[in-house]
C-alpha positions in Angstrom: 6.6 -26.0 -0.7 9.5 -27.7 1.3 9.7 -26.6 4.8 6.4 -24.0 5.0 4.9 -24.0 8.1 1.7 -23.2 9.4 0.3 -22.0 11.8 -4.1 -21.8 12.9 -5.1 -18.6 14.1 -8.8 -18.3 15.4 -10.2 -14.8 15.6 -11.9 -14.1 18.8 -15.7 -12.4 19.1 -15.7 -12.7 15.2 -19.0 -11.4 14.6 -18.4 -8.5 17.3 -16.0 -6.9 14.9 -18.8 -6.0 12.1 -20.0 -2.4 11.7 -23.2 -1.6 9.9 -23.2 -0.2 6.4 -25.2 2.6 4.5 -26.5 4.6 8.0 -28.6 1.2 9.3 -29.5 1.7 12.9 -30.9 -1.5 14.4 -32.5 -1.3 18.4 -32.6 -3.9 20.7 -34.8 -4.5 24.0 -33.0 -4.1 27.2 -31.5 -8.1 27.7 -32.7 -10.0 30.6 -30.9 -9.2 33.9 -29.9 -5.5 32.8 -33.9 -4.3 33.1 -33.5 -3.2 36.4 -30.9 -0.8 35.1 -33.1 0.8 32.3 -36.7 1.9 32.5 -39.7 -0.1 30.7 -39.6 2.0 27.7 -36.1 2.4 26.9 -34.4 0.8 23.7 -31.1 -0.1 23.0 -28.7 1.6 19.9 -26.1 -1.3 18.3 -23.1 0.3 17.8 -21.2 -2.8 16.3 -22.6 -6.6 15.1 -23.4 -8.6 17.8 -24.0 -12.8 17.9 -27.5 -13.9 16.2 -28.1 -10.7 13.9 -28.5 -11.6 9.6 -25.5 -9.0 9.4 -23.1 -10.4 12.0 -21.3 -12.6 9.3 -21.8 -10.7 6.5 -20.1 -7.5 8.0 -17.3 -9.8 9.9 -16.6 -11.5 6.4 -16.3 -7.2 4.8 -13.7 -6.2 7.8 -12.0 -9.8 7.5 -11.5 -8.7 3.2 -10.4 -5.4 4.3 -7.8 -6.9 6.6 -6.6 -9.1 3.9 -6.4 -5.8 1.2 -4.5 -3.9 4.0 -2.0 -6.4 4.4 -1.8 -6.6 0.3 -3.1 -10.1 0.6 -5.0 -11.1 -3.1 -7.9 -13.3 -3.4 -7.7 -16.7 -5.5 -9.9 -16.5 -8.2 -11.3 -20.2 -8.2 -11.3 -20.3 -4.0 -12.8 -16.9 -2.4 -11.7 -18.6 1.2 -8.0 -18.8 -0.2 -5.4 -15.3 -0.4 -2.5 -15.2 -1.5 0.6 -12.8 -1.4 4.5 -13.2 -3.5 6.8 -12.0 -1.3 9.5 -11.8 -3.6 10.1 -15.7 -4.8 8.0 -16.8 -1.8 4.5 -17.6 -1.5 2.1 -17.2 1.3 -1.1 -18.1 1.6 -4.2 -17.1 4.3 -7.1 -19.8 4.4 -10.0 -18.3 6.1 -12.7 -20.7 7.5 -15.2 -18.4 9.0 -13.3 -17.0 12.1 -10.6 -19.7 11.9 -7.4 -18.6 9.5 -4.8 -20.5 8.6 -2.0 -19.0 7.1 0.7 -21.1 5.8 4.3 -20.4 3.4 7.8 -19.9 4.7 8.5 -19.7 8.6 9.5 -16.7 8.6 6.9 -15.1 6.7 4.3 -16.9 8.4 5.2 -15.0 11.3 5.1 -11.5 10.2 1.7 -12.5 8.4 0.6 -13.8 11.6 1.3 -11.0 13.7 -0.2 -8.4 10.9 -3.7 -10.8 11.2 -3.1 -10.1 15.1 -2.7 -6.4 14.9 -5.9 -6.2 13.0 -8.0 -8.0 15.0 -7.8 -9.9 18.5 -6.7 -13.7 17.6 -5.6 -16.9 20.0 -3.4 -18.5 18.4 -4.5 -22.0 18.4 -2.1 -25.2 19.1 -1.6 -26.1 16.2 1.8 -25.4 14.0 2.4 -28.0 11.0 5.5 -27.6 9.4 5.1 -29.5 6.0 8.4 -30.9 4.6 8.8 -33.2 1.5 12.3 -34.8 1.2 10.9 -38.3 2.0 8.8 -38.3 -0.9 10.5 -36.2 -2.9 13.1 -39.2 -2.4 10.6 -41.7 -3.7 9.7 -39.9 -6.9 13.0 -40.2 -7.6 13.4 -44.0 -6.9 10.2 -45.0 -8.0 10.7 -43.3 -11.6 14.3 -43.9 -12.0 14.9 -40.0 -12.1 17.9 -38.8 -11.1 19.1 -34.5 -10.0 20.0 -33.7 -14.1 17.2 -35.4 -15.9 15.6 -33.8 -17.9 11.4 -33.1 -17.3 9.2 -35.7 -18.8 7.9 -34.7 -22.3 4.0 -33.5 -22.1 2.1 -36.1 -25.1 1.2 -32.9 -27.5 3.7 -31.6 -29.0 5.1 -27.7 -28.2 3.0 -25.4 -29.5 0.1 -27.6 -30.8 -3.6 -26.6 -30.4 -5.8 -29.2 -29.7 -9.6 -29.6 -30.9 -12.6 -31.4 -30.4 -12.8 -34.7 -31.0 -9.2 -35.1 -31.7 -7.2 -38.2 -30.3 -9.0 -41.1 -29.1 -11.3 -42.0 -25.8 -9.9 -44.0 -23.3 -12.1 -46.1 -21.0 -12.5 -45.7 -17.3 -9.6 -48.1 -16.6 -7.6 -46.5 -19.4 -6.9 -43.0 -18.1 -6.4 -44.1 -14.2 
């Protein structure tokens, strides 16, 4: 993760990006201020979702999932708002929150993924660029645990190949396992 870049995008008019499914047809009254252009007995057929509809959030989410699939990102099994893609040996992540999308990974891949998303939706690039670097943190671990570049990884408490089962070992108190 050293030298990762993260950028935040805001999808404009997110809830206006959805389409009705299963032949659903929705009508609405003429909005205030427009009634002078229509006869009194007219209803308007909605072609796409609009804000305040129950369907708007769900339809936008479906459009966003379709975009992630189109961009070959896979949903994380533990978090439905996290998408990932391995490009060669490099990992790139999308973290989605309503209409805000954070993309993180190596710099060039972030720029490419951001461009792809902007081709799917009209987006604002928020003035938020985060650069994730860890050399200072890694050096502090090296100093604290007196590790050198060539030292072996410390062994785990269990022997390789052993199978753990319920009831084995001793239980630790709260203070001991921290």
